GUDRENTI-690296 format. One record per residue (C-alpha): y, z, x; residue number from 0. Coordinates in nm, 3 decimals. Layout:
% GUDRENTI-690296
r py:Y pz:Z px:X num:NUM
...
% end
This chain:
% GUDRENTI-690296
r py:-0.560 pz:2.229 px:-0.771 num:0
r py:-0.429 pz:2.233 px:-0.417 num:1
r py:-0.088 pz:2.063 px:-0.405 num:2
r py:0.186 pz:2.045 px:-0.146 num:3
r py:0.437 pz:1.901 px:-0.394 num:4
r py:0.476 pz:2.018 px:-0.748 num:5
r py:0.577 pz:1.826 px:-1.058 num:6
r py:0.925 pz:1.980 px:-1.072 num:7
r py:1.001 pz:1.862 px:-0.718 num:8
r py:0.871 pz:1.514 px:-0.802 num:9
r py:1.093 pz:1.482 px:-1.110 num:10
r py:1.399 pz:1.593 px:-0.903 num:11
r py:1.330 pz:1.325 px:-0.643 num:12
r py:1.255 pz:1.059 px:-0.909 num:13
r py:1.586 pz:1.131 px:-1.080 num:14
r py:1.770 pz:1.113 px:-0.751 num:15
r py:1.619 pz:0.773 px:-0.675 num:16
r py:1.695 pz:0.636 px:-1.023 num:17
r py:2.057 pz:0.753 px:-1.000 num:18
r py:2.089 pz:0.573 px:-0.665 num:19
r py:1.930 pz:0.246 px:-0.780 num:20
r py:2.146 pz:0.007 px:-0.984 num:21
r py:1.954 pz:-0.128 px:-1.286 num:22
r py:1.643 pz:0.066 px:-1.194 num:23
r py:1.471 pz:-0.022 px:-1.524 num:24
r py:1.563 pz:-0.390 px:-1.526 num:25
r py:1.384 pz:-0.568 px:-1.245 num:26
r py:1.455 pz:-0.933 px:-1.167 num:27
r py:1.155 pz:-1.110 px:-1.318 num:28
r py:1.241 pz:-1.461 px:-1.202 num:29
r py:0.953 pz:-1.638 px:-1.024 num:30
r py:0.722 pz:-1.339 px:-1.078 num:31
r py:0.349 pz:-1.409 px:-1.083 num:32
r py:0.140 pz:-1.307 px:-1.383 num:33
r py:-0.002 pz:-0.996 px:-1.222 num:34
r py:0.327 pz:-0.840 px:-1.117 num:35
r py:0.506 pz:-0.941 px:-1.434 num:36
r py:0.238 pz:-0.753 px:-1.633 num:37
r py:0.274 pz:-0.448 px:-1.404 num:38
r py:0.652 pz:-0.429 px:-1.440 num:39
r py:0.652 pz:-0.480 px:-1.815 num:40
r py:0.393 pz:-0.207 px:-1.858 num:41
r py:0.581 pz:0.027 px:-1.631 num:42
r py:0.912 pz:-0.014 px:-1.820 num:43
r py:0.742 pz:0.033 px:-2.158 num:44
r py:0.536 pz:0.337 px:-2.057 num:45
r py:0.769 pz:0.550 px:-1.843 num:46
r py:1.129 pz:0.478 px:-1.927 num:47
r py:1.153 pz:0.767 px:-2.168 num:48
r py:0.897 pz:0.989 px:-2.002 num:49
r py:0.971 pz:1.082 px:-1.641 num:50
r py:0.735 pz:1.373 px:-1.665 num:51
r py:0.446 pz:1.136 px:-1.723 num:52
r py:0.571 pz:0.909 px:-1.443 num:53
r py:0.566 pz:1.200 px:-1.201 num:54
r py:0.212 pz:1.291 px:-1.298 num:55
r py:0.093 pz:0.935 px:-1.265 num:56
r py:0.293 pz:0.846 px:-0.959 num:57
r py:-0.007 pz:0.705 px:-0.768 num:58
r py:-0.288 pz:0.659 px:-1.016 num:59
r py:-0.184 pz:0.481 px:-1.330 num:60
r py:-0.351 pz:0.214 px:-1.543 num:61
r py:-0.225 pz:-0.079 px:-1.334 num:62
r py:-0.245 pz:0.055 px:-0.977 num:63
r py:-0.431 pz:0.336 px:-0.808 num:64
r py:-0.580 pz:0.480 px:-0.491 num:65
r py:-0.888 pz:0.270 px:-0.577 num:66
r py:-1.098 pz:0.584 px:-0.632 num:67
r py:-1.345 pz:0.767 px:-0.410 num:68
r py:-1.720 pz:0.834 px:-0.426 num:69
r py:-1.845 pz:1.106 px:-0.659 num:70
r py:-1.886 pz:1.430 px:-0.465 num:71
r py:-2.003 pz:1.751 px:-0.631 num:72
r py:-1.958 pz:2.033 px:-0.379 num:73
r py:-1.802 pz:2.379 px:-0.366 num:74
r py:-1.533 pz:2.236 px:-0.137 num:75
r py:-1.421 pz:2.001 px:-0.413 num:76
r py:-1.427 pz:2.274 px:-0.670 num:77
r py:-1.214 pz:2.502 px:-0.449 num:78
r py:-0.963 pz:2.224 px:-0.368 num:79
r py:-0.911 pz:2.087 px:-0.718 num:80
r py:-0.978 pz:2.389 px:-0.937 num:81
r py:-1.229 pz:2.396 px:-1.221 num:82
r py:-1.040 pz:2.185 px:-1.473 num:83
r py:-0.944 pz:1.898 px:-1.241 num:84
r py:-1.286 pz:1.910 px:-1.077 num:85
r py:-1.453 pz:1.879 px:-1.414 num:86
r py:-1.225 pz:1.588 px:-1.511 num:87
r py:-1.308 pz:1.405 px:-1.192 num:88
r py:-1.686 pz:1.446 px:-1.247 num:89
r py:-1.667 pz:1.326 px:-1.608 num:90
r py:-1.452 pz:1.031 px:-1.509 num:91
r py:-1.700 pz:0.926 px:-1.238 num:92
r py:-2.002 pz:0.973 px:-1.465 num:93
r py:-1.850 pz:0.720 px:-1.710 num:94
r py:-1.924 pz:0.451 px:-1.451 num:95
r py:-2.277 pz:0.310 px:-1.424 num:96
r py:-2.505 pz:0.453 px:-1.158 num:97
r py:-2.499 pz:0.120 px:-0.970 num:98
r py:-2.117 pz:0.128 px:-0.955 num:99
r py:-2.130 pz:0.471 px:-0.795 num:100
r py:-2.399 pz:0.354 px:-0.552 num:101
r py:-2.188 pz:0.055 px:-0.436 num:102
r py:-1.874 pz:0.268 px:-0.417 num:103
r py:-2.038 pz:0.531 px:-0.197 num:104
r py:-2.194 pz:0.283 px:0.051 num:105
r py:-1.878 pz:0.069 px:0.072 num:106
r py:-1.678 pz:0.387 px:0.144 num:107
r py:-1.921 pz:0.493 px:0.420 num:108
r py:-1.911 pz:0.141 px:0.570 num:109
r py:-1.533 pz:0.162 px:0.584 num:110
r py:-1.554 pz:0.499 px:0.767 num:111
r py:-1.788 pz:0.347 px:1.027 num:112
r py:-1.553 pz:0.046 px:1.072 num:113
r py:-1.259 pz:0.285 px:1.124 num:114
r py:-1.461 pz:0.469 px:1.392 num:115
r py:-1.547 pz:0.144 px:1.568 num:116
r py:-1.182 pz:0.052 px:1.578 num:117
r py:-1.081 pz:0.388 px:1.730 num:118
r py:-0.900 pz:0.485 px:1.408 num:119
r py:-1.094 pz:0.806 px:1.338 num:120
r py:-0.843 pz:1.017 px:1.527 num:121
r py:-0.571 pz:0.884 px:1.290 num:122
r py:-0.778 pz:0.999 px:0.995 num:123
r py:-0.817 pz:1.340 px:1.162 num:124
r py:-0.445 pz:1.367 px:1.215 num:125
r py:-0.367 pz:1.288 px:0.853 num:126
r py:-0.630 pz:1.429 px:0.614 num:127
r py:-0.486 pz:1.359 px:0.271 num:128
r py:-0.604 pz:1.682 px:0.107 num:129
r py:-0.362 pz:1.871 px:0.335 num:130
r py:-0.069 pz:1.636 px:0.307 num:131
r py:-0.064 pz:1.507 px:-0.045 num:132
r py:-0.161 pz:1.597 px:-0.407 num:133
r py:-0.390 pz:1.296 px:-0.447 num:134
r py:-0.665 pz:1.352 px:-0.700 num:135
r py:-0.889 pz:1.084 px:-0.553 num:136
r py:-1.048 pz:1.195 px:-0.229 num:137
r py:-1.378 pz:1.245 px:-0.061 num:138
r py:-1.443 pz:1.522 px:0.194 num:139
r py:-1.605 pz:1.373 px:0.503 num:140
r py:-1.616 pz:1.726 px:0.641 num:141
r py:-1.428 pz:2.044 px:0.568 num:142
r py:-1.117 pz:1.927 px:0.757 num:143
r py:-1.129 pz:1.560 px:0.688 num:144
r py:-1.074 pz:1.367 px:0.366 num:145
r py:-0.996 pz:1.011 px:0.252 num:146
r py:-1.023 pz:0.766 px:-0.040 num:147
r py:-1.072 pz:0.394 px:-0.075 num:148
r py:-0.708 pz:0.292 px:-0.040 num:149
r py:-0.647 pz:0.551 px:0.234 num:150
r py:-0.935 pz:0.395 px:0.440 num:151
r py:-0.741 pz:0.068 px:0.421 num:152
r py:-0.418 pz:0.227 px:0.541 num:153
r py:-0.590 pz:0.414 px:0.827 num:154
r py:-0.757 pz:0.094 px:0.949 num:155
r py:-0.431 pz:-0.106 px:0.937 num:156
r py:-0.240 pz:0.180 px:1.110 num:157
r py:-0.506 pz:0.184 px:1.384 num:158
r py:-0.459 pz:-0.193 px:1.433 num:159
r py:-0.082 pz:-0.152 px:1.461 num:160
r py:-0.125 pz:0.119 px:1.723 num:161
r py:-0.403 pz:-0.062 px:1.911 num:162
r py:-0.201 pz:-0.384 px:1.942 num:163
r py:0.122 pz:-0.191 px:2.025 num:164
r py:0.318 pz:-0.364 px:1.751 num:165
r py:0.566 pz:-0.072 px:1.717 num:166
r py:0.758 pz:0.081 px:2.005 num:167
r py:0.721 pz:0.461 px:2.011 num:168
r py:1.086 pz:0.518 px:2.115 num:169
r py:1.252 pz:0.285 px:1.869 num:170
r py:1.155 pz:0.000 px:1.637 num:171
r py:1.253 pz:-0.187 px:1.319 num:172
r py:0.956 pz:-0.256 px:1.091 num:173
r py:0.970 pz:-0.438 px:0.760 num:174
r py:0.673 pz:-0.398 px:0.522 num:175
r py:0.680 pz:-0.637 px:0.230 num:176
r py:0.501 pz:-0.473 px:-0.060 num:177
r py:0.467 pz:-0.107 px:0.044 num:178
r py:0.336 pz:0.054 px:-0.285 num:179
r py:0.360 pz:0.431 px:-0.235 num:180
r py:0.427 pz:0.420 px:0.142 num:181
r py:0.083 pz:0.533 px:0.254 num:182
r py:0.095 pz:0.331 px:0.573 num:183
r py:0.440 pz:0.464 px:0.653 num:184
r py:0.320 pz:0.824 px:0.600 num:185
r py:0.068 pz:0.780 px:0.878 num:186
r py:0.270 pz:0.578 px:1.129 num:187
r py:0.586 pz:0.782 px:1.104 num:188
r py:0.401 pz:1.066 px:1.274 num:189
r py:0.370 pz:0.848 px:1.585 num:190
r py:0.705 pz:0.668 px:1.558 num:191
r py:0.953 pz:0.946 px:1.498 num:192
r py:1.263 pz:0.743 px:1.591 num:193
r py:1.154 pz:0.425 px:1.417 num:194
r py:1.333 pz:0.254 px:1.133 num:195
r py:1.090 pz:0.173 px:0.849 num:196
r py:1.207 pz:-0.080 px:0.586 num:197
r py:1.006 pz:-0.080 px:0.266 num:198
r py:1.060 pz:-0.380 px:0.039 num:199
r py:0.915 pz:-0.366 px:-0.310 num:200
r py:0.996 pz:-0.337 px:-0.683 num:201
r py:1.212 pz:-0.042 px:-0.783 num:202
r py:0.931 pz:0.161 px:-0.938 num:203
r py:0.720 pz:0.119 px:-0.623 num:204
r py:1.000 pz:0.218 px:-0.392 num:205
r py:1.054 pz:0.530 px:-0.599 num:206
r py:0.690 pz:0.630 px:-0.545 num:207
r py:0.734 pz:0.583 px:-0.170 num:208
r py:1.058 pz:0.785 px:-0.171 num:209
r py:0.901 pz:1.087 px:-0.343 num:210
r py:0.618 pz:1.125 px:-0.089 num:211
r py:0.813 pz:1.018 px:0.227 num:212
r py:1.109 pz:1.244 px:0.142 num:213
r py:0.876 pz:1.534 px:0.095 num:214
r py:0.675 pz:1.472 px:0.409 num:215
r py:0.971 pz:1.372 px:0.628 num:216
r py:1.276 pz:1.557 px:0.490 num:217
r py:1.465 pz:1.547 px:0.825 num:218
r py:1.453 pz:1.165 px:0.835 num:219
r py:1.737 pz:0.952 px:0.690 num:220
r py:1.645 pz:0.809 px:0.352 num:221
r py:1.865 pz:0.514 px:0.261 num:222
r py:1.839 pz:0.449 px:-0.109 num:223
r py:1.885 pz:0.107 px:-0.278 num:224
r py:2.256 pz:0.143 px:-0.368 num:225
r py:2.329 pz:0.182 px:0.005 num:226
r py:2.140 pz:-0.134 px:0.103 num:227
r py:2.386 pz:-0.412 px:0.188 num:228
r py:2.450 pz:-0.685 px:0.444 num:229
r py:2.652 pz:-0.447 px:0.666 num:230
r py:2.388 pz:-0.184 px:0.728 num:231
r py:2.459 pz:0.048 px:1.018 num:232
r py:2.116 pz:0.122 px:1.153 num:233
r py:2.029 pz:0.478 px:1.255 num:234
r py:1.717 pz:0.601 px:1.427 num:235
r py:1.456 pz:0.786 px:1.228 num:236
r py:1.532 pz:0.618 px:0.890 num:237
r py:1.350 pz:0.492 px:0.586 num:238
r py:1.525 pz:0.205 px:0.407 num:239
r py:1.419 pz:0.143 px:0.043 num:240
r py:1.496 pz:-0.224 px:-0.021 num:241
r py:1.463 pz:-0.373 px:-0.370 num:242
r py:1.318 pz:-0.725 px:-0.384 num:243
r py:1.648 pz:-0.873 px:-0.496 num:244
r py:1.816 pz:-0.736 px:-0.182 num:245
r py:1.578 pz:-0.899 px:0.068 num:246
r py:1.849 pz:-1.118 px:0.215 num:247
r py:2.061 pz:-0.813 px:0.295 num:248
r py:1.831 pz:-0.774 px:0.598 num:249
r py:1.916 pz:-1.111 px:0.752 num:250
r py:2.118 pz:-0.961 px:1.039 num:251
r py:1.842 pz:-0.724 px:1.151 num:252
r py:1.605 pz:-0.809 px:1.434 num:253
r py:1.261 pz:-0.685 px:1.330 num:254
r py:0.994 pz:-0.591 px:1.582 num:255
r py:0.730 pz:-0.626 px:1.309 num:256
r py:0.705 pz:-0.779 px:0.962 num:257
r py:0.390 pz:-0.705 px:0.761 num:258
r py:0.239 pz:-0.804 px:0.433 num:259
r py:-0.089 pz:-0.678 px:0.303 num:260
r py:-0.251 pz:-0.850 px:0.007 num:261
r py:0.057 pz:-0.948 px:-0.202 num:262
r py:0.157 pz:-1.277 px:-0.049 num:263
r py:-0.166 pz:-1.429 px:-0.178 num:264
r py:-0.091 pz:-1.301 px:-0.525 num:265
r py:0.250 pz:-1.465 px:-0.549 num:266
r py:0.362 pz:-1.796 px:-0.694 num:267
r py:0.399 pz:-2.054 px:-0.421 num:268
r py:0.779 pz:-2.064 px:-0.459 num:269
r py:0.812 pz:-1.686 px:-0.411 num:270
r py:0.569 pz:-1.689 px:-0.115 num:271
r py:0.770 pz:-1.963 px:0.059 num:272
r py:1.102 pz:-1.780 px:0.004 num:273
r py:0.957 pz:-1.486 px:0.198 num:274
r py:0.747 pz:-1.651 px:0.461 num:275
r py:0.998 pz:-1.928 px:0.551 num:276
r py:1.292 pz:-1.693 px:0.553 num:277
r py:1.464 pz:-1.645 px:0.891 num:278
r py:1.401 pz:-1.269 px:0.858 num:279
r py:1.033 pz:-1.337 px:0.904 num:280
r py:1.077 pz:-1.632 px:1.140 num:281
r py:1.294 pz:-1.425 px:1.378 num:282
r py:1.068 pz:-1.122 px:1.399 num:283
r py:0.875 pz:-1.040 px:1.718 num:284
r py:0.541 pz:-0.998 px:1.544 num:285
r py:0.383 pz:-1.067 px:1.202 num:286
r py:0.076 pz:-0.887 px:1.075 num:287
r py:-0.092 pz:-1.019 px:0.757 num:288
r py:-0.395 pz:-0.939 px:0.544 num:289
r py:-0.445 pz:-1.179 px:0.256 num:290
r py:-0.707 pz:-1.386 px:0.075 num:291
r py:-0.848 pz:-1.693 px:0.249 num:292
r py:-0.768 pz:-1.872 px:-0.075 num:293
r py:-0.580 pz:-1.705 px:-0.360 num:294
r py:-0.744 pz:-1.895 px:-0.643 num:295
r py:-1.087 pz:-2.046 px:-0.575 num:296
r py:-1.166 pz:-2.332 px:-0.815 num:297
r py:-1.465 pz:-2.147 px:-0.966 num:298
r py:-1.269 pz:-1.826 px:-1.031 num:299
r py:-0.893 pz:-1.894 px:-1.025 num:300
r py:-0.768 pz:-1.534 px:-0.968 num:301
r py:-0.395 pz:-1.590 px:-0.929 num:302
r py:-0.140 pz:-1.844 px:-1.046 num:303
r py:-0.114 pz:-2.074 px:-0.742 num:304
r py:-0.340 pz:-2.183 px:-0.458 num:305
r py:-0.221 pz:-2.026 px:-0.134 num:306
r py:-0.471 pz:-2.053 px:0.148 num:307
r py:-0.507 pz:-1.939 px:0.507 num:308
r py:-0.343 pz:-2.256 px:0.644 num:309
r py:-0.020 pz:-2.166 px:0.470 num:310
r py:0.024 pz:-1.868 px:0.699 num:311
r py:0.077 pz:-2.069 px:1.022 num:312
r py:0.403 pz:-2.034 px:1.217 num:313
r py:0.481 pz:-2.296 px:1.490 num:314
r py:0.689 pz:-2.055 px:1.700 num:315
r py:0.422 pz:-1.788 px:1.696 num:316
r py:0.081 pz:-1.752 px:1.864 num:317
r py:-0.211 pz:-1.580 px:1.703 num:318
r py:-0.342 pz:-1.285 px:1.905 num:319
r py:-0.589 pz:-1.163 px:1.647 num:320
r py:-0.780 pz:-1.335 px:1.366 num:321
r py:-1.085 pz:-1.214 px:1.186 num:322
r py:-1.224 pz:-1.120 px:0.845 num:323
r py:-1.055 pz:-0.801 px:0.709 num:324
r py:-1.343 pz:-0.552 px:0.725 num:325
r py:-1.234 pz:-0.277 px:0.489 num:326
r py:-1.395 pz:-0.302 px:0.140 num:327
r py:-1.568 pz:-0.616 px:0.268 num:328
r py:-1.909 pz:-0.509 px:0.140 num:329
r py:-1.779 pz:-0.380 px:-0.194 num:330
r py:-1.940 pz:-0.526 px:-0.509 num:331
r py:-1.735 pz:-0.544 px:-0.830 num:332
r py:-1.876 pz:-0.565 px:-1.179 num:333
r py:-1.702 pz:-0.843 px:-1.372 num:334
r py:-1.765 pz:-1.131 px:-1.611 num:335
r py:-1.805 pz:-1.477 px:-1.463 num:336
r py:-1.964 pz:-1.786 px:-1.616 num:337
r py:-2.030 pz:-1.578 px:-1.928 num:338
r py:-2.240 pz:-1.318 px:-1.741 num:339
r py:-2.143 pz:-0.964 px:-1.658 num:340
r py:-2.281 pz:-0.872 px:-1.319 num:341
r py:-2.209 pz:-0.711 px:-0.979 num:342
r py:-2.058 pz:-0.959 px:-0.737 num:343
r py:-1.851 pz:-0.971 px:-0.421 num:344
r py:-1.490 pz:-1.087 px:-0.474 num:345
r py:-1.443 pz:-1.462 px:-0.506 num:346
r py:-1.245 pz:-1.489 px:-0.184 num:347
r py:-1.262 pz:-1.264 px:0.124 num:348
r py:-0.955 pz:-1.148 px:0.311 num:349
r py:-0.839 pz:-1.262 px:0.655 num:350
r py:-0.656 pz:-1.046 px:0.908 num:351
r py:-0.402 pz:-1.217 px:1.130 num:352
r py:-0.161 pz:-1.087 px:1.394 num:353
r py:0.095 pz:-1.325 px:1.541 num:354
r py:0.356 pz:-1.273 px:1.812 num:355
r py:0.653 pz:-1.490 px:1.896 num:356
r py:0.590 pz:-1.735 px:2.176 num:357
% end
């Protein structure tokens, strides 16, 4: 398998992060929604005594993943992954019904066309994941270009940030609430070398981000959780790994951009309001959101509370972009509803909203 970062390096970086994060294994679970509480409990139970397994499942584990990629059986895949990993990938895909693979392929290709229409294809060309990461989920669009379902999402969002000039090339402060493994930061750091990128998430997610961002951008400053406090001295070209419980340590920072993709709509209403109504968000120059039009439709209540598109209004901001989020929009998911197992679109689509301060 082709890999730019080996398991030994990953474990070293994971250990470094854990040693520099107070109470790494004991997240604050107060106000957590059902989904994220389940994720954290499973993480603690599965990986606390097995960092080797954590390093191997840093991106794709049973609760979160790269969302897969279409089945592709070519010599290029065999050469990239090696026979064993290539065989595993084929067998894993073949376990899914033929119709699942059909929908996955066409949804993926729709996303690629949308990225092209949004002038994002050059971003994809500049960051083909098979050359930059050790991701096992990828599809070769051509011999020099590769992506997967989650990466398509990141490339599109990155293209929107660039297209709408939400980050200054020379210097910027950007806060991303819910950054997972830092895929979006991987892409945009290439074009914002002096920018300060703040990633806010749970400890185990920040650790994933740190491993890949430290490897890809070793010359940048990487400020780990134990160094996050209310008296931060900002430096250019820095990544700040901010645990959820230290959110208010950022209250003195003027952010050019605050983003949240998908997780606001999954939160309990109280948690959502603590973020969205905080002065950190209120005082930012721009806000970019992608979330469900309604988090829990009455016919399929997906999350704990009802948060809908009207909750994302800000009086001191004007909306410069609003539309349906197009990536994965045509994807059909097989799930049980009304006692019947069938392929269906998701119960609520996603909106995309960019606001700037008046």
